[in-house]
GUNU-220190 format. One record per atom (N, C-alpha, C, O, CB): atom name; x, y, z; chain; residue in one letter. Coordinates in nm, 3 decimals. Atoms other than C-alpha are relative to their C-alpha. Glycine has a CB too. Layout:
residues N
SITE_CA_X_Y_Z_A_A .
...
END
This chain:
residues 95
SITE_N_0.002_0.030_-0.142_A_M .
SITE_CA_0.808_-1.545_-3.675_A_M .
SITE_C_0.081_0.106_0.073_A_M .
SITE_O_0.188_0.144_0.026_A_M .
SITE_CB_0.055_-0.142_0.029_A_M .
SITE_N_-0.063_-0.107_-0.078_A_S .
SITE_CA_0.904_-1.285_-3.413_A_S .
SITE_C_0.103_-0.055_0.097_A_S .
SITE_O_0.085_-0.163_0.154_A_S .
SITE_CB_-0.105_0.080_0.075_A_S .
SITE_N_-0.104_0.036_-0.098_A_N .
SITE_CA_1.218_-1.301_-3.200_A_N .
SITE_C_-0.016_0.086_0.124_A_N .
SITE_O_0.081_0.150_0.166_A_N .
SITE_CB_0.141_0.016_-0.059_A_N .
SITE_N_0.029_-0.080_-0.118_A_T .
SITE_CA_1.056_-1.132_-2.900_A_T .
SITE_C_0.062_-0.066_0.122_A_T .
SITE_O_0.046_-0.186_0.147_A_T .
SITE_CB_-0.153_0.018_0.019_A_T .
SITE_N_-0.057_0.049_-0.125_A_E .
SITE_CA_1.247_-1.164_-2.577_A_E .
SITE_C_-0.100_0.015_0.112_A_E .
SITE_O_-0.173_0.114_0.118_A_E .
SITE_CB_0.129_0.073_0.034_A_E .
SITE_N_0.088_-0.007_-0.117_A_I .
SITE_CA_1.056_-1.237_-2.260_A_I .
SITE_C_0.085_0.046_0.117_A_I .
SITE_O_0.185_-0.017_0.152_A_I .
SITE_CB_-0.069_-0.138_0.030_A_I .
SITE_N_-0.070_-0.053_-0.115_A_E .
SITE_CA_1.169_-1.027_-1.968_A_E .
SITE_C_-0.076_-0.041_0.126_A_E .
SITE_O_-0.199_-0.031_0.130_A_E .
SITE_CB_0.016_0.155_-0.010_A_E .
SITE_N_0.066_0.038_-0.125_A_S .
SITE_CA_1.099_-1.150_-1.615_A_S .
SITE_C_0.044_0.094_0.112_A_S .
SITE_O_0.154_0.150_0.108_A_S .
SITE_CB_0.032_-0.147_0.038_A_S .
SITE_N_-0.022_-0.090_-0.111_A_F .
SITE_CA_1.079_-0.950_-1.295_A_F .
SITE_C_-0.028_-0.070_0.131_A_F .
SITE_O_-0.102_-0.168_0.136_A_F .
SITE_CB_-0.087_0.124_-0.013_A_F .
SITE_N_0.020_0.056_-0.131_A_G .
SITE_CA_1.092_-1.025_-0.924_A_G .
SITE_C_-0.140_0.028_0.054_A_G .
SITE_O_-0.192_-0.051_0.133_A_G .
SITE_CB_0.102_0.054_0.094_A_G .
SITE_N_0.135_-0.035_-0.043_A_S .
SITE_CA_0.757_-0.852_-0.867_A_S .
SITE_C_-0.064_0.090_-0.102_A_S .
SITE_O_0.003_0.143_-0.191_A_S .
SITE_CB_0.002_0.067_0.138_A_S .
SITE_N_0.070_-0.090_0.089_A_V .
SITE_CA_0.494_-0.653_-1.045_A_V .
SITE_C_0.054_0.143_0.014_A_V .
SITE_O_0.056_0.219_-0.082_A_V .
SITE_CB_-0.152_-0.003_0.029_A_V .
SITE_N_-0.052_-0.135_-0.023_A_W .
SITE_CA_0.644_-0.341_-0.887_A_W .
SITE_C_0.131_0.020_-0.074_A_W .
SITE_O_0.156_0.129_-0.124_A_W .
SITE_CB_0.020_0.026_0.149_A_W .
SITE_N_-0.122_-0.010_0.078_A_D .
SITE_CA_0.980_-0.413_-1.047_A_D .
SITE_C_-0.032_0.021_-0.148_A_D .
SITE_O_0.041_0.091_-0.219_A_D .
SITE_CB_0.086_-0.126_0.019_A_D .
SITE_N_0.040_-0.008_0.140_A_A .
SITE_CA_0.802_-0.445_-1.381_A_A .
SITE_C_-0.051_0.139_-0.039_A_A .
SITE_O_-0.024_0.186_-0.150_A_A .
SITE_CB_-0.106_-0.103_-0.030_A_A .
SITE_N_0.062_-0.128_0.037_A_I .
SITE_CA_0.616_-0.113_-1.367_A_I .
SITE_C_0.079_0.122_0.045_A_I .
SITE_O_0.054_0.232_-0.004_A_I .
SITE_CB_-0.138_0.008_0.056_A_I .
SITE_N_-0.075_-0.112_-0.051_A_A .
SITE_CA_0.863_0.105_-1.178_A_A .
SITE_C_0.119_0.033_-0.093_A_A .
SITE_O_0.174_-0.054_-0.160_A_A .
SITE_CB_0.048_-0.029_0.143_A_A .
SITE_N_-0.114_-0.044_0.082_A_D .
SITE_CA_1.132_0.310_-1.352_A_D .
SITE_C_0.133_-0.031_0.067_A_D .
SITE_O_0.234_-0.049_-0.001_A_D .
SITE_CB_-0.011_0.149_-0.029_A_D .
SITE_N_-0.125_0.021_-0.073_A_T .
SITE_CA_1.390_0.253_-1.078_A_T .
SITE_C_-0.023_-0.101_0.113_A_T .
SITE_O_-0.137_-0.122_0.155_A_T .
SITE_CB_0.054_0.134_0.058_A_T .
SITE_N_0.014_0.088_-0.117_A_P .
SITE_CA_1.459_0.002_-0.800_A_P .
SITE_C_-0.055_0.073_0.122_A_P .
SITE_O_-0.132_0.015_0.199_A_P .
SITE_CB_0.134_-0.062_0.035_A_P .
SITE_N_0.050_-0.077_-0.114_A_A .
SITE_CA_1.391_0.278_-0.546_A_A .
SITE_C_-0.152_0.019_-0.010_A_A .
SITE_O_-0.223_0.005_0.089_A_A .
SITE_CB_0.070_0.138_0.008_A_A .
SITE_N_0.143_-0.018_0.019_A_E .
SITE_CA_1.049_0.345_-0.694_A_E .
SITE_C_-0.074_-0.133_0.023_A_E .
SITE_O_-0.182_-0.135_0.082_A_E .
SITE_CB_-0.030_0.054_-0.142_A_E .
SITE_N_0.060_0.132_-0.022_A_A .
SITE_CA_0.972_-0.030_-0.694_A_A .
SITE_C_-0.008_-0.031_0.150_A_A .
SITE_O_-0.110_-0.083_0.197_A_A .
SITE_CB_0.082_-0.110_-0.073_A_A .
SITE_N_0.002_0.024_-0.145_A_A .
SITE_CA_1.068_-0.054_-0.325_A_A .
SITE_C_-0.107_0.082_0.068_A_A .
SITE_O_-0.176_0.033_0.157_A_A .
SITE_CB_0.137_0.032_0.061_A_A .
SITE_N_0.100_-0.087_-0.058_A_N .
SITE_CA_0.845_0.242_-0.241_A_N .
SITE_C_-0.141_-0.054_-0.030_A_N .
SITE_O_-0.226_-0.057_0.059_A_N .
SITE_CB_0.015_0.143_-0.053_A_N .
SITE_N_0.132_0.056_0.037_A_L .
SITE_CA_0.549_0.091_-0.429_A_L .
SITE_C_-0.029_-0.127_0.079_A_L .
SITE_O_-0.141_-0.147_0.125_A_L .
SITE_CB_-0.006_-0.031_-0.152_A_L .
SITE_N_0.019_0.125_-0.074_A_K .
SITE_CA_0.600_-0.245_-0.260_A_K .
SITE_C_-0.037_0.029_0.146_A_K .
SITE_O_-0.130_-0.033_0.200_A_K .
SITE_CB_0.128_-0.086_-0.006_A_K .
SITE_N_0.031_-0.034_-0.139_A_L .
SITE_CA_0.603_-0.090_0.089_A_L .
SITE_C_-0.139_0.058_0.013_A_L .
SITE_O_-0.213_0.023_0.104_A_L .
SITE_CB_0.103_0.097_0.055_A_L .
SITE_N_0.132_-0.061_-0.004_A_R .
SITE_CA_0.296_0.120_0.014_A_R .
SITE_C_-0.108_-0.106_-0.018_A_R .
SITE_O_-0.210_-0.104_0.052_A_R .
SITE_CB_-0.012_0.108_-0.108_A_R .
SITE_N_0.103_0.102_0.022_A_S .
SITE_CA_0.106_-0.179_-0.120_A_S .
SITE_C_-0.014_-0.093_0.120_A_S .
SITE_O_-0.126_-0.133_0.155_A_S .
SITE_CB_0.032_-0.082_-0.125_A_S .
SITE_N_0.006_0.085_-0.118_A_E .
SITE_CA_0.197_-0.392_0.183_A_E .
SITE_C_-0.075_0.070_0.114_A_E .
SITE_O_-0.157_0.008_0.182_A_E .
SITE_CB_0.142_-0.039_0.045_A_E .
SITE_N_0.070_-0.076_-0.105_A_L .
SITE_CA_0.081_-0.118_0.423_A_L .
SITE_C_-0.149_0.007_-0.032_A_L .
SITE_O_-0.233_-0.013_0.056_A_L .
SITE_CB_0.061_0.143_0.015_A_L .
SITE_N_0.141_-0.011_0.038_A_M .
SITE_CA_-0.243_-0.071_0.229_A_M .
SITE_C_-0.072_-0.132_0.023_A_M .
SITE_O_-0.184_-0.134_0.073_A_M .
SITE_CB_-0.014_0.043_-0.148_A_M .
SITE_N_0.062_0.131_-0.018_A_E .
SITE_CA_-0.312_-0.444_0.234_A_E .
SITE_C_-0.021_-0.030_0.148_A_E .
SITE_O_-0.128_-0.079_0.186_A_E .
SITE_CB_0.087_-0.108_-0.064_A_E .
SITE_N_0.010_0.029_-0.143_A_Q .
SITE_CA_-0.245_-0.475_0.608_A_Q .
SITE_C_-0.106_0.089_0.067_A_Q .
SITE_O_-0.182_0.042_0.152_A_Q .
SITE_CB_0.136_0.020_0.069_A_Q .
SITE_N_0.104_-0.090_-0.055_A_I .
SITE_CA_-0.460_-0.170_0.691_A_I .
SITE_C_-0.138_-0.051_-0.042_A_I .
SITE_O_-0.230_-0.054_0.040_A_I .
SITE_CB_0.022_0.148_-0.048_A_I .
SITE_N_0.126_0.055_0.047_A_G .
SITE_CA_-0.738_-0.316_0.477_A_G .
SITE_C_-0.043_-0.125_0.074_A_G .
SITE_O_-0.161_-0.144_0.103_A_G .
SITE_CB_0.009_-0.029_-0.146_A_G .
SITE_N_0.028_0.123_-0.074_A_T .
SITE_CA_-0.713_-0.649_0.655_A_T .
SITE_C_-0.051_0.033_0.140_A_T .
SITE_O_-0.148_-0.028_0.186_A_T .
SITE_CB_0.126_-0.088_0.009_A_T .
SITE_N_0.043_-0.040_-0.135_A_I .
SITE_CA_-0.744_-0.482_0.996_A_I .
SITE_C_-0.141_0.057_-0.002_A_I .
SITE_O_-0.222_0.026_0.085_A_I .
SITE_CB_0.097_0.102_0.059_A_I .
SITE_N_0.132_-0.060_0.012_A_I .
SITE_CA_-1.045_-0.282_0.884_A_I .
SITE_C_-0.106_-0.111_-0.024_A_I .
SITE_O_-0.214_-0.107_0.035_A_I .
SITE_CB_-0.003_0.105_-0.116_A_I .
SITE_N_0.093_0.112_0.025_A_A .
SITE_CA_-1.212_-0.600_0.750_A_A .
SITE_C_-0.021_-0.084_0.127_A_A .
SITE_O_-0.133_-0.123_0.158_A_A .
SITE_CB_0.054_-0.089_-0.114_A_A .
SITE_N_0.013_0.079_-0.123_A_E .
SITE_CA_-1.137_-0.789_1.072_A_E .
SITE_C_-0.088_0.071_0.104_A_E .
SITE_O_-0.160_0.006_0.181_A_E .
SITE_CB_0.140_-0.028_0.061_A_E .
SITE_N_0.084_-0.077_-0.093_A_Q .
SITE_CA_-1.304_-0.508_1.270_A_Q .
SITE_C_-0.145_0.005_-0.044_A_Q .
SITE_O_-0.235_0.034_0.035_A_Q .
SITE_CB_0.054_0.142_0.015_A_Q .
SITE_N_0.136_-0.005_0.053_A_G .
SITE_CA_-1.608_-0.526_1.045_A_G .
SITE_C_-0.052_0.141_-0.018_A_G .
SITE_O_-0.173_0.163_-0.019_A_G .
SITE_CB_-0.092_-0.074_0.089_A_G .
SITE_N_0.040_-0.140_0.013_A_W .
SITE_CA_-1.609_-0.149_0.999_A_W .
SITE_C_-0.050_0.031_-0.142_A_W .
SITE_O_-0.003_-0.026_-0.240_A_W .
SITE_CB_0.117_0.093_0.035_A_W .
SITE_N_0.037_-0.058_0.129_A_T .
SITE_CA_-1.791_0.032_0.722_A_T .
SITE_C_0.110_0.096_-0.039_A_T .
SITE_O_0.198_0.126_0.041_A_T .
SITE_CB_-0.140_0.072_0.007_A_T .
SITE_N_-0.101_-0.099_0.043_A_Q .
SITE_CA_-1.583_0.274_0.517_A_Q .
SITE_C_-0.008_0.125_0.085_A_Q .
SITE_O_0.095_0.183_0.120_A_Q .
SITE_CB_-0.017_0.037_-0.149_A_Q .
SITE_N_0.016_-0.121_-0.081_A_R .
SITE_CA_-1.726_0.560_0.717_A_R .
SITE_C_0.059_-0.020_0.139_A_R .
SITE_O_0.129_0.067_0.191_A_R .
SITE_CB_-0.150_0.040_0.011_A_R .
SITE_N_-0.055_0.028_-0.132_A_E .
SITE_CA_-1.640_0.395_1.049_A_E .
SITE_C_0.154_-0.009_-0.005_A_E .
SITE_O_0.223_0.044_0.082_A_E .
SITE_CB_-0.059_-0.132_0.056_A_E .
SITE_N_-0.144_0.012_0.013_A_A .
SITE_CA_-1.292_0.307_0.928_A_A .
SITE_C_0.064_0.138_-0.021_A_A .
SITE_O_0.170_0.168_0.036_A_A .
SITE_CB_0.036_-0.094_-0.118_A_A .
SITE_N_-0.052_-0.137_0.023_A_A .
SITE_CA_-1.239_0.664_0.805_A_A .
SITE_C_0.008_0.078_0.131_A_A .
SITE_O_0.106_0.147_0.157_A_A .
SITE_CB_-0.090_0.075_-0.102_A_A .
SITE_N_0.000_-0.069_-0.128_A_T .
SITE_CA_-1.334_0.799_1.145_A_T .
SITE_C_0.114_-0.048_0.089_A_T .
SITE_O_0.183_0.033_0.151_A_T .
SITE_CB_-0.134_-0.021_0.071_A_T .
SITE_N_-0.109_0.057_-0.082_A_H .
SITE_CA_-1.093_0.563_1.322_A_H .
SITE_C_0.138_0.041_-0.053_A_H .
SITE_O_0.233_0.056_0.025_A_H .
SITE_CB_-0.012_-0.153_0.002_A_H .
SITE_N_-0.130_-0.028_0.064_A_C .
SITE_CA_-0.814_0.649_1.076_A_C .
SITE_C_0.027_0.150_-0.018_A_C .
SITE_O_0.137_0.190_-0.057_A_C .
SITE_CB_0.007_-0.068_-0.135_A_C .
SITE_N_-0.019_-0.144_0.013_A_G .
SITE_CA_-0.867_1.025_1.073_A_G .
SITE_C_0.004_0.049_-0.142_A_G .
SITE_O_0.073_0.146_-0.174_A_G .
SITE_CB_0.124_0.041_0.068_A_G .
SITE_N_0.008_-0.041_0.140_A_V .
SITE_CA_-0.947_1.048_0.702_A_V .
SITE_C_-0.145_0.007_-0.041_A_V .
SITE_O_-0.234_-0.032_0.035_A_V .
SITE_CB_0.079_-0.097_-0.093_A_V .
SITE_N_0.137_-0.005_0.050_A_T .
SITE_CA_-1.255_1.109_0.491_A_T .
SITE_C_-0.042_-0.136_-0.055_A_T .
SITE_O_0.043_-0.221_-0.084_A_T .
SITE_CB_-0.015_0.107_-0.109_A_T .
SITE_N_0.049_0.127_0.057_A_Q .
SITE_CA_-1.477_0.827_0.365_A_Q .
SITE_C_0.050_-0.019_-0.143_A_Q .
SITE_O_0.090_-0.130_-0.178_A_Q .
SITE_CB_-0.154_-0.004_0.004_A_Q .
SITE_N_-0.054_0.018_0.135_A_P .
SITE_CA_-1.374_0.893_0.001_A_P .
SITE_C_0.147_-0.042_-0.001_A_P .
SITE_O_0.189_-0.122_-0.085_A_P .
SITE_CB_-0.017_0.126_-0.078_A_P .
SITE_N_-0.142_0.036_-0.011_A_R .
SITE_CA_-1.009_0.870_0.105_A_R .
SITE_C_0.012_-0.146_0.043_A_R .
SITE_O_0.099_-0.218_-0.006_A_R .
SITE_CB_0.073_0.092_0.102_A_R .
SITE_N_-0.002_0.140_-0.043_A_M .
SITE_CA_-1.080_0.541_0.282_A_M .
SITE_C_-0.039_-0.091_-0.115_A_M .
SITE_O_0.017_-0.200_-0.130_A_M .
SITE_CB_-0.094_-0.022_0.119_A_M .
SITE_N_0.039_0.077_0.119_A_N .
SITE_CA_-1.253_0.416_-0.033_A_N .
SITE_C_0.121_-0.018_-0.093_A_N .
SITE_O_0.143_-0.127_-0.145_A_N .
SITE_CB_-0.115_0.071_-0.076_A_N .
SITE_N_-0.120_0.009_0.082_A_D .
SITE_CA_-0.934_0.496_-0.228_A_D .
SITE_C_0.098_-0.104_0.056_A_D .
SITE_O_0.155_-0.184_-0.018_A_D .
SITE_CB_0.069_0.136_-0.010_A_D .
SITE_N_-0.093_0.096_-0.062_A_L .
SITE_CA_-0.726_0.299_0.022_A_L .
SITE_C_-0.048_-0.143_-0.018_A_L .
SITE_O_0.029_-0.230_-0.056_A_L .
SITE_CB_0.016_0.031_0.149_A_L .
SITE_N_0.054_0.136_0.006_A_L .
SITE_CA_-0.955_-0.003_0.027_A_L .
SITE_C_-0.011_-0.053_-0.143_A_L .
SITE_O_-0.018_-0.174_-0.163_A_L .
SITE_CB_-0.135_-0.005_0.066_A_L .
SITE_N_0.002_0.041_0.140_A_R .
SITE_CA_-0.970_-0.010_-0.352_A_R .
SITE_C_0.141_-0.007_-0.061_A_R .
SITE_O_0.157_-0.033_-0.180_A_R .
SITE_CB_-0.085_0.097_-0.080_A_R .
SITE_N_-0.137_0.018_0.045_A_G .
SITE_CA_-0.590_-0.012_-0.374_A_G .
SITE_C_0.054_0.108_-0.092_A_G .
SITE_O_0.144_0.082_-0.172_A_G .
SITE_CB_0.011_-0.127_-0.068_A_G .
SITE_N_-0.046_-0.111_0.085_A_R .
SITE_CA_-0.543_0.325_-0.540_A_R .
SITE_C_0.134_0.054_0.055_A_R .
SITE_O_0.140_0.160_0.118_A_R .
SITE_CB_-0.108_0.115_-0.006_A_R .
SITE_N_-0.131_-0.022_-0.060_A_I .
SITE_CA_-0.176_0.327_-0.450_A_I .
SITE_C_0.059_0.138_-0.032_A_I .
SITE_O_0.129_0.196_0.050_A_I .
SITE_CB_0.096_-0.107_-0.046_A_I .
SITE_N_-0.059_-0.128_0.043_A_S .
SITE_CA_-0.086_0.644_-0.642_A_S .
SITE_C_-0.051_0.117_0.085_A_S .
SITE_O_0.009_0.224_0.085_A_S .
SITE_CB_-0.031_0.026_-0.147_A_S .
SITE_N_0.058_-0.108_-0.081_A_R .
SITE_CA_-0.303_0.848_-0.404_A_R .
SITE_C_0.053_0.004_0.143_A_R .
SITE_O_0.009_0.087_0.223_A_R .
SITE_CB_-0.149_-0.015_0.002_A_R .
SITE_N_-0.050_0.007_-0.137_A_F .
SITE_CA_-0.105_0.756_-0.091_A_F .
SITE_C_0.152_-0.001_0.002_A_F .
SITE_O_0.217_-0.076_-0.071_A_F .
SITE_CB_-0.054_-0.124_0.071_A_F .
SITE_N_-0.144_0.001_-0.026_A_S .
SITE_CA_0.246_0.838_0.023_A_S .
SITE_C_0.026_-0.097_0.115_A_S .
SITE_O_-0.066_-0.138_0.185_A_S .
SITE_CB_0.055_0.145_0.033_A_S .
SITE_N_-0.034_0.080_-0.118_A_L .
SITE_CA_0.433_0.626_0.275_A_L .
SITE_C_-0.037_0.073_0.127_A_L .
SITE_O_-0.090_0.013_0.221_A_L .
SITE_CB_0.151_-0.034_0.000_A_L .
SITE_N_0.033_-0.079_-0.119_A_D .
SITE_CA_0.389_0.908_0.525_A_D .
SITE_C_-0.149_-0.009_0.034_A_D .
SITE_O_-0.186_-0.030_0.149_A_D .
SITE_CB_0.039_0.147_-0.021_A_D .
SITE_N_0.144_0.005_-0.024_A_A .
SITE_CA_0.012_0.910_0.481_A_A .
SITE_C_-0.042_-0.137_0.052_A_A .
SITE_O_-0.125_-0.146_0.143_A_A .
SITE_CB_-0.077_0.032_-0.129_A_A .
SITE_N_0.034_0.136_-0.044_A_L .
SITE_CA_-0.008_0.531_0.523_A_L .
SITE_C_0.050_-0.028_0.141_A_L .
SITE_O_-0.018_-0.095_0.219_A_L .
SITE_CB_0.058_-0.103_-0.096_A_L .
SITE_N_-0.053_0.015_-0.137_A_V .
SITE_CA_0.212_0.538_0.833_A_V .
SITE_C_-0.091_0.074_0.097_A_V .
SITE_O_-0.119_0.023_0.206_A_V .
SITE_CB_0.148_0.054_0.011_A_V .
SITE_N_0.092_-0.076_-0.086_A_N .
SITE_CA_-0.018_0.807_0.979_A_N .
SITE_C_-0.130_-0.074_0.020_A_N .
SITE_O_-0.183_-0.075_0.131_A_N .
SITE_CB_-0.028_0.137_-0.059_A_N .
SITE_N_0.123_0.076_-0.011_A_I .
SITE_CA_-0.324_0.595_0.907_A_I .
SITE_C_0.019_-0.122_0.090_A_I .
SITE_O_-0.065_-0.151_0.175_A_I .
SITE_CB_-0.050_-0.044_-0.138_A_I .
SITE_N_-0.030_0.117_-0.086_A_A .
SITE_CA_-0.165_0.287_1.064_A_A .
SITE_C_0.015_0.042_0.144_A_A .
SITE_O_-0.032_-0.026_0.235_A_A .
SITE_CB_0.129_-0.073_-0.048_A_A .
SITE_N_-0.018_-0.052_-0.136_A_S .
SITE_CA_-0.067_0.494_1.366_A_S .
SITE_C_-0.134_0.035_0.063_A_S .
SITE_O_-0.156_0.010_0.181_A_S .
SITE_CB_0.092_0.124_-0.002_A_S .
SITE_N_0.133_-0.034_-0.051_A_A .
SITE_CA_-0.424_0.618_1.402_A_A .
SITE_C_-0.076_-0.125_0.043_A_A .
SITE_O_-0.165_-0.117_0.128_A_A .
SITE_CB_-0.080_0.076_-0.108_A_A .
SITE_N_0.061_0.128_-0.039_A_L .
SITE_CA_-0.526_0.252_1.427_A_L .
SITE_C_0.071_-0.064_0.119_A_L .
SITE_O_0.035_-0.174_0.162_A_L .
SITE_CB_0.003_-0.097_-0.119_A_L .
SITE_N_-0.072_0.053_-0.115_A_G .
SITE_CA_-0.283_0.206_1.715_A_G .
SITE_C_0.111_-0.096_-0.036_A_G .
SITE_O_0.157_-0.174_0.048_A_G .
SITE_CB_-0.094_-0.066_0.092_A_G .
SITE_N_-0.104_0.092_0.048_A_L .
SITE_CA_-0.026_0.022_1.508_A_L .
SITE_C_0.137_0.068_-0.002_A_L .
SITE_O_0.148_0.190_-0.014_A_L .
SITE_CB_-0.034_-0.052_-0.141_A_L .
SITE_N_-0.138_-0.048_0.009_A_C .
SITE_CA_0.350_0.060_1.509_A_C .
SITE_C_0.058_-0.055_-0.131_A_C .
SITE_O_0.064_-0.177_-0.150_A_C .
SITE_CB_0.087_-0.045_0.126_A_C .
SITE_N_-0.057_0.043_0.128_A_V .
SITE_CA_0.507_0.049_1.163_A_V .
SITE_C_0.150_-0.017_0.018_A_V .
SITE_O_0.217_0.073_0.067_A_V .
SITE_CB_-0.032_0.101_-0.114_A_V .
SITE_N_-0.144_0.026_-0.008_A_Q .
SITE_CA_0.852_-0.109_1.148_A_Q .
SITE_C_0.049_-0.038_-0.140_A_Q .
SITE_O_-0.020_-0.109_-0.214_A_Q .
SITE_CB_0.033_-0.115_0.103_A_Q .
SITE_N_-0.058_0.030_0.129_A_V .
SITE_CA_1.077_-0.128_0.844_A_V .
SITE_C_0.129_-0.077_0.024_A_V .
SITE_O_0.212_-0.036_0.105_A_V .
SITE_CB_0.024_0.129_-0.083_A_V .
SITE_N_-0.123_0.079_-0.008_A_R .
SITE_CA_1.346_-0.395_0.804_A_R .
SITE_C_0.077_0.019_-0.129_A_R .
SITE_O_0.018_0.022_-0.238_A_R .
SITE_CB_-0.031_-0.151_0.027_A_R .
SITE_N_-0.084_-0.014_0.117_A_L .
SITE_CA_1.636_-0.350_0.570_A_L .
SITE_C_0.073_-0.133_-0.026_A_L .
SITE_O_0.118_-0.201_0.066_A_L .
SITE_CB_0.100_0.118_0.017_A_L .
SITE_N_-0.071_0.122_0.039_A_A .
SITE_CA_1.791_-0.638_0.378_A_A .
SITE_C_0.071_0.028_-0.132_A_A .
SITE_O_0.032_0.118_-0.207_A_A .
SITE_CB_-0.099_-0.123_-0.013_A_A .
SITE_N_-0.072_-0.016_0.128_A_A .
SITE_CA_2.034_-0.668_0.091_A_A .
SITE_C_-0.096_-0.030_-0.114_A_A .
SITE_O_-0.180_-0.119_-0.105_A_A .
SITE_CB_0.126_-0.093_-0.007_A_A .
SITE_N_0.089_0.016_0.117_A_A .
SITE_CA_1.864_-0.638_-0.246_A_A .
SITE_C_0.039_-0.121_-0.082_A_A .
SITE_O_-0.024_-0.150_-0.184_A_A .
SITE_CB_0.003_0.125_-0.089_A_A .
END
């Protein structure tokens, strides 16, 4: 019988990231991607229409809507949100 320890994490990002800073960055990026995707769905836009509104190519929009987080920096996501007329705000709290 194995004595395997079970490790638990606060989020999936904590589990896959090497550092708390990397986990925080991944979490912010995923939240932005999710919110941008929600807005695009609410507008009923095709990927091509969404790409035009966001100032990116259709393949890039496809990456965003499919959650390919590694292909987007926080800067890129803030720029996309801004192109949609959104204001991105970040709140800091104790870890």
